[in-house]
N, C-alpha and C positions, 0 to 999 in steps of 0.2 A: 698666372696662373698659366699651367704650359699645354701645348695641343693633346697630348698622353690623358692627362688627367681630364680635359674639355670633352675625349672621344669617351673614353671612360664612365664618367660623368651618365652621360647621354646616354648612354647603349645602357647603364643601368635603374636611369628617367626605363627609358621603355622596359625595363624588363618590371620598374614597378606601375607602368599605367597595367601591363597585363597584367598581372596578378590584382593588381585591384576590380581591372574587370570579373575576373578568377571569382574572385571574393562578392563583391555585386551580383551577380550572374546567380550562384550560387548560397546567398542570401536570398536572392529574390524569389529564389522556386521553391525553396526550403519555405519561404512566408508563406509562397501559395497553396503549399498543399499543407502546409501547417494552423493554415486560416488562422492567427492570431488574431486576436482581438486589437479595433483600431485602434484606440491608446500604446498601446503595447508597439503595432507599427511606427509612428513618432520616436520611439525610445530608442528602438532599433536603429532605425537610418539615424541619429545622433548618433547612435553610440559608431555605430559602420563607419558613419564618417571621419568621427574621432580616432575609431582605431588605424583607419586608414592614411590619416592626417601624421598621427604618428608611424607610419611603417614609410612612408615618403622620408618624412623629418630623417627619422634614425637611419636613412640607407643615403639620404645628403648628407649624412655628418660623415656618413663612412667612408663616401667616394672621392670628398670633396672640401671636407672639415662644414658642411654647411656651407657656404655659397649659394646663394639663389641667383641665378642667371638666367637669361632666356633661355638659356637653351634646355631649359630644369622644365620649365615649365613645354615647352616643344617636345619636350623627351615622352615629359608625360602623356601630352594630349596624343603625339603617335601611337604611346603603345598603346593606350586605351583605344585608339581608332583603329592601329591591325585585331586587337585582341576582338573586336564585336562586329568587322568585318569581317575574321574566317574562324575562330574559333568558340563564339557565345550558342551557335548551337550545341558542336561538340558535347560545350561544356552542361547546357542544359539538362541534353537526355544524359551524359554521365551522371545528373548531380541524379535527375530521380530515376535511371536504373539505382544506385548505391537506396535512394530511399525506398524502393520498393525491395530490395534483398535485405535494408534493416527492418521495412516492417515484414517481410515473410520469417526472418530472425525471430521476431520480435512472438508473431505470432506460434513459431514452436515454442518458441522455450515457456507461454503460457501455458500453452496446450500441453508441454509433456508435464507442467507443473499440477492441471491443473487435472492430469491421467498417472503423477505415478507420486503425488501428493493428499490432492483436496480427494478426491474418491476416494482414495482406502478412507480416510479421515471420515468423511458421512457413513462410508459404512461401516466404520469400528463404531460408531457415534450409535447407529442404527441398531448393530447389535447389540449394543449394548445396553440399548434401551427397550431391549428386546429382553434380556438379560433379567436383569430389571424386573421388568416386569411381572416376567414367570417366576423370579422368587419370592415376588412380592402377595401377585395367588397361590402360590406353597403353603407362604408363612402365613396367611389367612386362613390356608386351607388345617391345616394343620391348629390352628390358634381355634377353630371353630372343633374340633375336634378332640383335642386332648386340653383346652383350660375349663370348656362347660364343663364337663364332666369334674374334672379336681375342685372346679371354685363349689361345684354344687355336695359332694363332699367334704369339701373344707365347711361349708357353711351346717348341713347336717350331723356333723358331729361339733363344733363351736356355739350351736345351735344352745344345748342344755346347757353349756358352759357358762352363756354370756347371761341367757335367764338368769341365772341362779347369781349371777357373781351381786352382789352391793357394792356398789359407789358412793361412798360418802357425798354426802347435799353439796359438801365444799367445790367440789369437784367435777361442778359441771361442763370447765374449758373440756377435761377429759373427753367427756361424756360428747361434747361437740364437734371435737374433733376425731373420733371417735366415727361418729356420724359422721359427716363427711368427704370422710376416704372411705368408709362404705360405701355409700350414694359414686363416688367415681368408680372405684372396683365395679363397680354393677352396672354404672353408663359402657365404659370397657368392653365389657363382658357381651354387655347386648349390642353391643358394636358386631362383637365377633361374631358374637350366632344371635341370629334373628330367624323367631320361634315365629 
């Protein structure tokens, strides 16, 4: 391996160390702000280290076909150390600022949905309830006014016919059926009109 490839690999490892530091700080700030459950923090740590290892070895393979030398570890260490020395605080502040902006955007979207979709739907449901209640009251009123006099007139007209109608003895089922339906109609009319 020539000297140029070694220096390129060292620079790639410095950059990889810095990127690992940025990813770690970002993950640490996000997990601290979102307060993940304790069991998930361990799983997320494992995922971070797996992703970091894959990233570093992919970069190493790209820079020098995956040859592992001392200067690779030196470059990673120096990259992480320089990052934590100079850029860690800036990254934390930047991630916190991004989270605040994302939080404000989320609250704005939720409030917009509440104002333009949920509130009109709630208002519409209330108006439909009021309208149905009004229609029900009108129907009850009309039922009491119109059905009872019509029923009384119909009973008055049909009573002589009903009493003179002679039904043979073998047709008791028809009489019982007529009595049941007459009782049901009377109950319905009593419900509409309470004297």
